[in-house]
ROLUMPA-950393 format. One record per residue (C-alpha): residue number from 1; residue in three letters; z, y, x. Coordinates in Angstrom, 2 decimals, decimal comma. Example, Ala and Ser with C-alpha at 12.3 -4.5 7.8 and 13.67 -1.06 7.14 Angstrom:
BEGIN
+-----+------+---------+---------+---------+
!  nr ! rest !      zz !      yy !      xx !
+-----+------+---------+---------+---------+
!   1 !  ala !    7,80 !   -4,50 !   12,30 !
!   2 !  ser !    7,14 !   -1,06 !   13,67 !
+-----+------+---------+---------+---------+
END
This chain:
BEGIN
+-----+------+---------+---------+---------+
!  nr ! rest !      zz !      yy !      xx !
+-----+------+---------+---------+---------+
!   1 !  met !   -1,56 !  -10,83 !   30,29 !
!   2 !  his !   -2,28 !   -7,36 !   28,86 !
!   3 !  ser !    1,16 !   -6,15 !   30,07 !
!   4 !  pro !    0,77 !   -2,47 !   28,98 !
!   5 !  thr !   -0,39 !   -3,56 !   25,53 !
!   6 !  leu !    2,48 !   -6,02 !   25,20 !
!   7 !  ala !    4,94 !   -3,32 !   26,29 !
!   8 !  ala !    3,53 !   -0,97 !   23,62 !
!   9 !  val !    3,88 !   -3,73 !   21,03 !
!  10 !  gly !    7,45 !   -4,27 !   22,19 !
!  11 !  leu !    8,22 !   -0,55 !   21,82 !
!  12 !  val !    7,09 !   -0,49 !   18,18 !
!  13 !  ile !    8,79 !   -3,76 !   17,28 !
!  14 !  gly !   12,00 !   -2,78 !   19,05 !
!  15 !  phe !   12,04 !    0,44 !   17,05 !
!  16 !  phe !   11,69 !   -1,50 !   13,79 !
!  17 !  val !   14,47 !   -3,90 !   14,79 !
!  18 !  gly !   16,87 !   -1,10 !   15,66 !
!  19 !  leu !   15,99 !    0,89 !   12,57 !
!  20 !  thr !   16,02 !   -1,83 !    9,90 !
!  21 !  gly !   17,73 !   -4,87 !   11,46 !
!  22 !  met !   14,54 !   -6,78 !   10,65 !
!  23 !  gly !   11,13 !   -7,35 !   12,11 !
!  24 !  gly !   11,66 !   -8,92 !   15,52 !
!  25 !  gly !   10,47 !  -12,40 !   14,64 !
!  26 !  ala !    8,42 !  -11,33 !   11,65 !
!  27 !  leu !    6,22 !   -8,90 !   13,57 !
!  28 !  leu !    6,30 !  -10,10 !   17,18 !
!  29 !  thr !    5,56 !  -13,75 !   16,44 !
!  30 !  ser !    2,61 !  -12,92 !   14,21 !
!  31 !  val !    1,26 !  -10,35 !   16,71 !
!  32 !  leu !    1,45 !  -12,88 !   19,55 !
!  33 !  val !   -0,29 !  -15,57 !   17,48 !
!  34 !  leu !   -2,92 !  -13,42 !   15,76 !
!  35 !  gly !   -3,46 !  -10,65 !   18,30 !
!  36 !  phe !   -3,07 !  -12,44 !   21,63 !
!  37 !  gly !   -3,93 !  -16,03 !   20,75 !
!  38 !  ile !   -0,56 !  -17,37 !   21,93 !
!  39 !  pro !    0,19 !  -20,90 !   20,62 !
!  40 !  pro !    2,78 !  -20,81 !   17,80 !
!  41 !  leu !    5,49 !  -22,67 !   19,75 !
!  42 !  ala !    5,15 !  -20,31 !   22,73 !
!  43 !  ala !    5,15 !  -17,30 !   20,39 !
!  44 !  ile !    8,37 !  -18,48 !   18,73 !
!  45 !  ser !   10,09 !  -19,26 !   22,05 !
!  46 !  asn !    9,19 !  -15,96 !   23,69 !
!  47 !  asp !    9,98 !  -13,90 !   20,60 !
!  48 !  leu !   13,48 !  -15,34 !   20,54 !
!  49 !  phe !   13,99 !  -14,73 !   24,26 !
!  50 !  ala !   12,82 !  -11,11 !   23,86 !
!  51 !  ser !   15,12 !  -10,59 !   20,87 !
!  52 !  leu !   18,08 !  -11,94 !   22,83 !
!  53 !  ile !   17,49 !   -9,33 !   25,53 !
!  54 !  met !   16,74 !   -6,29 !   23,37 !
!  55 !  lys !   19,20 !   -6,58 !   20,47 !
!  56 !  pro !   22,40 !   -6,05 !   22,49 !
!  57 !  phe !   21,10 !   -2,59 !   23,44 !
!  58 !  ala !   21,47 !   -1,53 !   19,78 !
!  59 !  val !   25,09 !   -2,67 !   19,52 !
!  60 !  pro !   26,84 !    0,24 !   21,35 !
!  61 !  val !   25,20 !    2,72 !   18,97 !
!  62 !  his !   26,61 !    0,93 !   15,92 !
!  63 !  leu !   29,98 !    0,43 !   17,56 !
!  64 !  arg !   30,32 !    4,17 !   18,12 !
!  65 !  arg !   29,38 !    4,84 !   14,49 !
!  66 !  arg !   31,71 !    2,05 !   13,24 !
!  67 !  thr !   28,96 !    0,41 !   11,20 !
!  68 !  val !   29,86 !   -3,20 !   12,11 !
!  69 !  his !   31,91 !   -5,41 !    9,77 !
!  70 !  trp !   33,35 !   -7,87 !   12,27 !
!  71 !  arg !   34,73 !  -10,52 !    9,90 !
!  72 !  leu !   31,44 !  -10,67 !    8,05 !
!  73 !  ala !   29,53 !  -11,00 !   11,33 !
!  74 !  gly !   31,86 !  -13,80 !   12,44 !
!  75 !  leu !   31,37 !  -15,82 !    9,25 !
!  76 !  leu !   27,59 !  -15,43 !    9,44 !
!  77 !  ala !   27,61 !  -16,61 !   13,08 !
!  78 !  leu !   29,77 !  -19,60 !   12,11 !
!  79 !  gly !   26,89 !  -20,89 !   10,00 !
!  80 !  ser !   23,91 !  -19,55 !   11,91 !
!  81 !  val !   24,69 !  -20,61 !   15,49 !
!  82 !  pro !   24,65 !  -24,42 !   15,03 !
!  83 !  ser !   21,76 !  -24,35 !   12,54 !
!  84 !  ala !   19,68 !  -22,10 !   14,84 !
!  85 !  phe !   20,15 !  -24,48 !   17,78 !
!  86 !  leu !   19,28 !  -27,47 !   15,58 !
!  87 !  gly !   16,12 !  -25,78 !   14,29 !
!  88 !  ala !   15,05 !  -24,87 !   17,83 !
!  89 !  val !   15,58 !  -28,43 !   19,08 !
!  90 !  leu !   13,58 !  -29,86 !   16,19 !
!  91 !  val !   10,62 !  -27,53 !   16,61 !
!  92 !  gly !   10,70 !  -27,89 !   20,40 !
!  93 !  val !   10,63 !  -31,68 !   20,28 !
!  94 !  leu !    7,87 !  -31,82 !   17,67 !
!  95 !  gly !    5,93 !  -28,63 !   18,37 !
!  96 !  his !    3,55 !  -29,49 !   21,24 !
!  97 !  ala !    1,03 !  -31,60 !   19,31 !
!  98 !  ala !   -2,02 !  -29,75 !   17,97 !
!  99 !  ala !   -1,32 !  -30,77 !   14,36 !
! 100 !  val !    2,28 !  -29,62 !   14,67 !
! 101 !  gln !    1,14 !  -26,29 !   16,14 !
! 102 !  ser !   -1,02 !  -25,77 !   13,06 !
! 103 !  asn !    1,91 !  -26,62 !   10,83 !
! 104 !  leu !    4,07 !  -24,18 !   12,77 !
! 105 !  lys !    1,56 !  -21,42 !   12,10 !
! 106 !  phe !    1,74 !  -22,28 !    8,40 !
! 107 !  ala !    5,55 !  -22,29 !    8,56 !
! 108 !  ile !    5,53 !  -18,85 !   10,18 !
! 109 !  gly !    3,29 !  -17,61 !    7,36 !
! 110 !  val !    5,71 !  -19,00 !    4,79 !
! 111 !  gly !    8,61 !  -17,40 !    6,63 !
! 112 !  leu !    6,85 !  -14,03 !    6,59 !
! 113 !  thr !    6,16 !  -14,40 !    2,87 !
! 114 !  leu !    9,86 !  -15,06 !    2,29 !
! 115 !  ser !   10,63 !  -11,96 !    4,34 !
! 116 !  val !    8,42 !   -9,83 !    2,08 !
! 117 !  val !    9,97 !  -11,24 !   -1,10 !
! 118 !  phe !   13,51 !  -10,74 !    0,13 !
! 119 !  thr !   12,75 !   -7,28 !    1,52 !
! 120 !  leu !   11,46 !   -6,13 !   -1,89 !
! 121 !  ala !   14,44 !   -7,79 !   -3,60 !
! 122 !  arg !   16,79 !   -5,95 !   -1,28 !
! 123 !  gln !   15,07 !   -2,64 !   -2,05 !
! 124 !  ala !   15,36 !   -3,29 !   -5,79 !
! 125 !  ile !   19,07 !   -3,93 !   -5,41 !
! 126 !  glu !   19,58 !   -0,86 !   -3,24 !
! 127 !  arg !   17,65 !    1,26 !   -5,77 !
! 128 !  arg !   20,04 !    0,14 !   -8,47 !
! 129 !  arg !   22,96 !    1,08 !   -6,22 !
! 130 !  arg !   21,62 !    4,64 !   -5,97 !
! 131 !  ser !   22,47 !    5,13 !   -9,63 !
! 132 !  pro !   25,09 !    7,84 !  -10,29 !
! 133 !  leu !   27,11 !    5,14 !  -12,02 !
! 134 !  ala !   27,22 !    3,03 !   -8,83 !
! 135 !  thr !   29,74 !    3,54 !   -6,05 !
! 136 !  asp !   30,14 !    2,51 !   -2,42 !
! 137 !  asp !   33,88 !    3,15 !   -2,52 !
! 138 !  leu !   34,83 !   -0,25 !   -3,96 !
! 139 !  pro !   36,72 !   -2,54 !   -1,57 !
! 140 !  leu !   34,71 !   -5,29 !    0,14 !
! 141 !  thr !   36,01 !   -8,71 !   -0,90 !
! 142 !  ile !   34,96 !  -11,31 !    1,67 !
! 143 !  arg !   33,47 !  -14,54 !    0,26 !
! 144 !  pro !   33,60 !  -17,03 !    3,16 !
! 145 !  val !   31,60 !  -19,97 !    1,74 !
! 146 !  pro !   28,53 !  -18,00 !    0,54 !
! 147 !  thr !   28,60 !  -15,98 !    3,77 !
! 148 !  val !   28,58 !  -19,08 !    5,99 !
! 149 !  leu !   25,77 !  -20,59 !    3,88 !
! 150 !  ile !   23,71 !  -17,42 !    4,34 !
! 151 !  gly !   24,21 !  -17,86 !    8,07 !
! 152 !  val !   23,10 !  -21,50 !    7,92 !
! 153 !  leu !   19,88 !  -20,57 !    6,10 !
! 154 !  gly !   19,09 !  -17,66 !    8,41 !
! 155 !  gly !   19,86 !  -19,65 !   11,55 !
! 156 !  leu !   17,63 !  -22,53 !   10,50 !
! 157 !  leu !   14,76 !  -20,13 !    9,79 !
! 158 !  val !   15,17 !  -18,51 !   13,20 !
! 159 !  gly !   15,35 !  -21,80 !   15,07 !
! 160 !  leu !   12,27 !  -23,21 !   13,34 !
! 161 !  thr !    9,98 !  -20,17 !   13,17 !
! 162 !  ser !   11,86 !  -17,11 !   14,62 !
! 163 !  val !   10,84 !  -15,46 !   11,32 !
! 164 !  gly !   12,65 !  -14,39 !    8,20 !
! 165 !  ala !   16,29 !  -14,25 !    9,18 !
! 166 !  gly !   16,61 !  -10,46 !    9,14 !
! 167 !  ala !   15,05 !   -9,93 !    5,73 !
! 168 !  val !   16,42 !  -13,09 !    4,13 !
! 169 !  met !   19,97 !  -12,72 !    5,42 !
! 170 !  met !   20,17 !   -9,00 !    4,71 !
! 171 !  ala !   18,84 !   -9,39 !    1,18 !
! 172 !  ala !   21,31 !  -12,20 !    0,54 !
! 173 !  leu !   24,14 !  -10,06 !    1,90 !
! 174 !  val !   23,17 !   -7,22 !   -0,45 !
! 175 !  ile !   23,40 !   -9,65 !   -3,37 !
! 176 !  val !   26,76 !  -11,10 !   -2,31 !
! 177 !  tyr !   28,19 !   -7,75 !   -1,10 !
! 178 !  pro !   26,65 !   -4,99 !   -3,24 !
! 179 !  thr !   29,12 !   -2,37 !   -1,96 !
! 180 !  leu !   28,14 !   -2,81 !    1,69 !
! 181 !  arg !   26,58 !    0,43 !    2,97 !
! 182 !  pro !   22,98 !    0,20 !    4,27 !
! 183 !  asn !   23,87 !    1,37 !    7,78 !
! 184 !  gln !   26,80 !   -1,07 !    7,86 !
! 185 !  leu !   24,43 !   -3,81 !    6,72 !
! 186 !  val !   22,10 !   -3,09 !    9,66 !
! 187 !  gly !   24,93 !   -2,85 !   12,19 !
! 188 !  thr !   26,57 !   -6,09 !   11,06 !
! 189 !  asp !   23,24 !   -7,93 !   11,02 !
! 190 !  ile !   22,33 !   -6,83 !   14,56 !
! 191 !  val !   25,73 !   -7,91 !   15,94 !
! 192 !  gln !   25,72 !  -11,32 !   14,24 !
! 193 !  ala !   22,10 !  -11,88 !   15,32 !
! 194 !  ile !   23,09 !  -11,95 !   19,01 !
! 195 !  pro !   24,91 !  -15,33 !   18,99 !
! 196 !  leu !   22,36 !  -16,62 !   16,47 !
! 197 !  val !   19,40 !  -15,75 !   18,70 !
! 198 !  ala !   21,29 !  -16,97 !   21,79 !
! 199 !  ala !   21,71 !  -20,42 !   20,24 !
! 200 !  ala !   18,06 !  -20,58 !   19,19 !
! 201 !  thr !   16,91 !  -19,32 !   22,60 !
! 202 !  leu !   18,96 !  -21,99 !   24,38 !
! 203 !  gly !   17,22 !  -24,63 !   22,29 !
! 204 !  his !   13,81 !  -23,19 !   23,13 !
! 205 !  leu !   14,63 !  -22,89 !   26,84 !
! 206 !  leu !   15,43 !  -26,61 !   26,82 !
! 207 !  phe !   12,64 !  -27,84 !   24,55 !
! 208 !  gly !   10,29 !  -24,94 !   23,81 !
! 209 !  asp !    7,70 !  -22,91 !   25,76 !
! 210 !  val !    9,29 !  -19,78 !   27,27 !
! 211 !  arg !    6,98 !  -17,68 !   29,51 !
! 212 !  leu !    8,98 !  -15,15 !   31,49 !
! 213 !  ala !    6,04 !  -12,85 !   32,31 !
! 214 !  leu !    5,17 !  -12,57 !   28,62 !
! 215 !  thr !    8,76 !  -11,91 !   27,60 !
! 216 !  gly !    9,26 !   -9,36 !   30,37 !
! 217 !  ser !    6,28 !   -7,29 !   29,25 !
! 218 !  val !    7,50 !   -7,19 !   25,65 !
! 219 !  val !   11,09 !   -6,37 !   26,60 !
! 220 !  leu !    9,97 !   -3,49 !   28,83 !
! 221 !  gly !    8,93 !   -1,57 !   25,73 !
! 222 !  ala !   11,39 !   -3,11 !   23,28 !
! 223 !  ile !   14,58 !   -1,85 !   24,93 !
! 224 !  pro !   13,95 !    1,91 !   24,50 !
! 225 !  gly !   12,49 !    1,22 !   21,06 !
! 226 !  val !   15,55 !   -0,63 !   19,78 !
! 227 !  ile !   17,92 !    2,04 !   21,13 !
! 228 !  leu !   15,99 !    4,80 !   19,35 !
! 229 !  gly !   15,80 !    2,82 !   16,11 !
! 230 !  ala !   19,53 !    2,01 !   16,18 !
! 231 !  phe !   20,35 !    5,68 !   16,80 !
! 232 !  leu !   18,44 !    6,66 !   13,65 !
! 233 !  ser !   19,63 !    3,76 !   11,48 !
! 234 !  ser !   23,31 !    4,40 !   12,25 !
! 235 !  arg !   22,94 !    7,79 !   10,57 !
! 236 !  ser !   20,71 !    6,97 !    7,59 !
! 237 !  pro !   18,88 !    4,06 !    5,89 !
! 238 !  ala !   15,31 !    3,33 !    6,97 !
! 239 !  ala !   13,69 !    4,22 !    3,64 !
! 240 !  ile !   10,63 !    5,97 !    5,05 !
! 241 !  ile !    9,35 !    3,19 !    7,33 !
! 242 !  arg !   10,16 !    0,21 !    5,10 !
! 243 !  pro !    7,01 !    0,45 !    2,88 !
! 244 !  ala !    4,63 !    0,31 !    5,85 !
! 245 !  phe !    6,71 !   -2,47 !    7,38 !
! 246 !  thr !    6,49 !   -4,49 !    4,15 !
! 247 !  ala !    2,71 !   -4,08 !    4,00 !
! 248 !  val !    2,34 !   -5,26 !    7,61 !
! 249 !  leu !    4,50 !   -8,32 !    6,91 !
! 250 !  thr !    2,39 !   -9,17 !    3,87 !
! 251 !  ala !   -0,91 !   -8,91 !    5,75 !
! 252 !  ser !    0,44 !  -10,96 !    8,68 !
! 253 !  ala !    1,78 !  -13,69 !    6,38 !
! 254 !  leu !   -1,48 !  -14,12 !    4,52 !
! 255 !  ala !   -3,55 !  -14,03 !    7,72 !
! 256 !  leu !   -1,46 !  -16,89 !    9,10 !
! 257 !  leu !   -1,98 !  -18,73 !    5,80 !
! 258 !  his !   -5,78 !  -18,30 !    6,19 !
! 259 !  ala !   -6,22 !  -16,04 !    3,15 !
! 260 !  thr !   -9,45 !  -14,09 !    2,72 !
! 261 !  ile !   -9,74 !  -10,44 !    3,76 !
! 262 !  thr !   -9,93 !   -9,41 !    0,11 !
! 263 !  val !   -6,71 !  -11,23 !   -0,77 !
! 264 !  ile !   -4,96 !   -9,85 !    2,31 !
! 265 !  ser !   -6,02 !   -6,28 !    1,50 !
! 266 !  leu !   -5,01 !   -6,46 !   -2,16 !
! 267 !  ala !   -1,66 !   -8,11 !   -1,42 !
! 268 !  ala !   -0,82 !   -5,61 !    1,34 !
! 269 !  ala !   -1,72 !   -2,70 !   -0,96 !
! 270 !  phe !    0,46 !   -4,16 !   -3,72 !
! 271 !  ala !    3,41 !   -4,67 !   -1,33 !
! 272 !  leu !    3,03 !   -1,12 !   -0,01 !
! 273 !  thr !    2,92 !    0,36 !   -3,52 !
! 274 !  ala !    5,89 !   -1,70 !   -4,74 !
! 275 !  ser !    7,96 !   -0,74 !   -1,70 !
! 276 !  val !    7,10 !    2,96 !   -2,07 !
! 277 !  leu !    8,07 !    2,92 !   -5,76 !
! 278 !  leu !   11,34 !    1,13 !   -5,06 !
! 279 !  thr !   12,12 !    3,55 !   -2,25 !
! 280 !  thr !   11,23 !    6,84 !   -3,94 !
! 281 !  ala !   11,65 !    6,28 !   -7,69 !
! 282 !  lys !   14,77 !    7,74 !   -9,21 !
! 283 !  pro !   17,07 !    5,15 !  -10,80 !
! 284 !  arg !   17,59 !    5,30 !  -14,53 !
! 285 !  thr !   20,74 !    6,91 !  -15,76 !
! 286 !  ala !   22,68 !    5,97 !  -18,81 !
! 287 !  val !   21,90 !    7,89 !  -21,99 !
! 288 !  thr !   24,92 !    9,07 !  -23,86 !
! 289 !  ala !   24,91 !    9,59 !  -27,62 !
+-----+------+---------+---------+---------+
END
């Protein structure tokens, strides 16, 4: 099934995952549904299986750079693992009927839309942190209950749609932990995503539609891509690629929601512009009398 093309898609998506900690479900699921005509349940199942294989390859890079906050990752996994398995079981049991498949496509579109909103929110928060008055030297005070709840939300999104967890969870972490460094945010997210995706994948192996040939083609390209992306992200934030990534997410979301070409084009252009401005604009500084 178009193995070289799928491997090329996997290379690009793996690079985005390693670089930003986001994009596996958001991009791969929509590409499989829109570009290859894969049924939504099969796209979700195989995206999760591919993510489970490729994400561990990014971990050694972040371990060497010490960009993983282990307690934070553990608390996120405490909430995300059971909710991811539950979401996968629910969608696997219900997802084979034609009407349910259509609803899944709509749910994926909603998940992508949430990803765009939370990605832009995260950029706005990070822009504020670039102010000369802000500092990354403040101690990180762990807040267990909000952290576990973030994991529950992200895990449920992954189990149901494979979409949204990276952007939603990372944006929520930026809000709860504003002093967490961007590269530490990516490293922690990638590590905690492994047990999350494993739980969701187990549910889809039991009740979903995993196709090993499809997954193998994607993973063939994804592994070198995720290693390269992780290598770059461990040294600097992914500010250059994020605007294009946000525009692609917006277009994919609206296509899945059956928007017109005009609406898709305008929304993608708006998302691209907003992301560029948030990435490149200099933060305001205080004016002294």
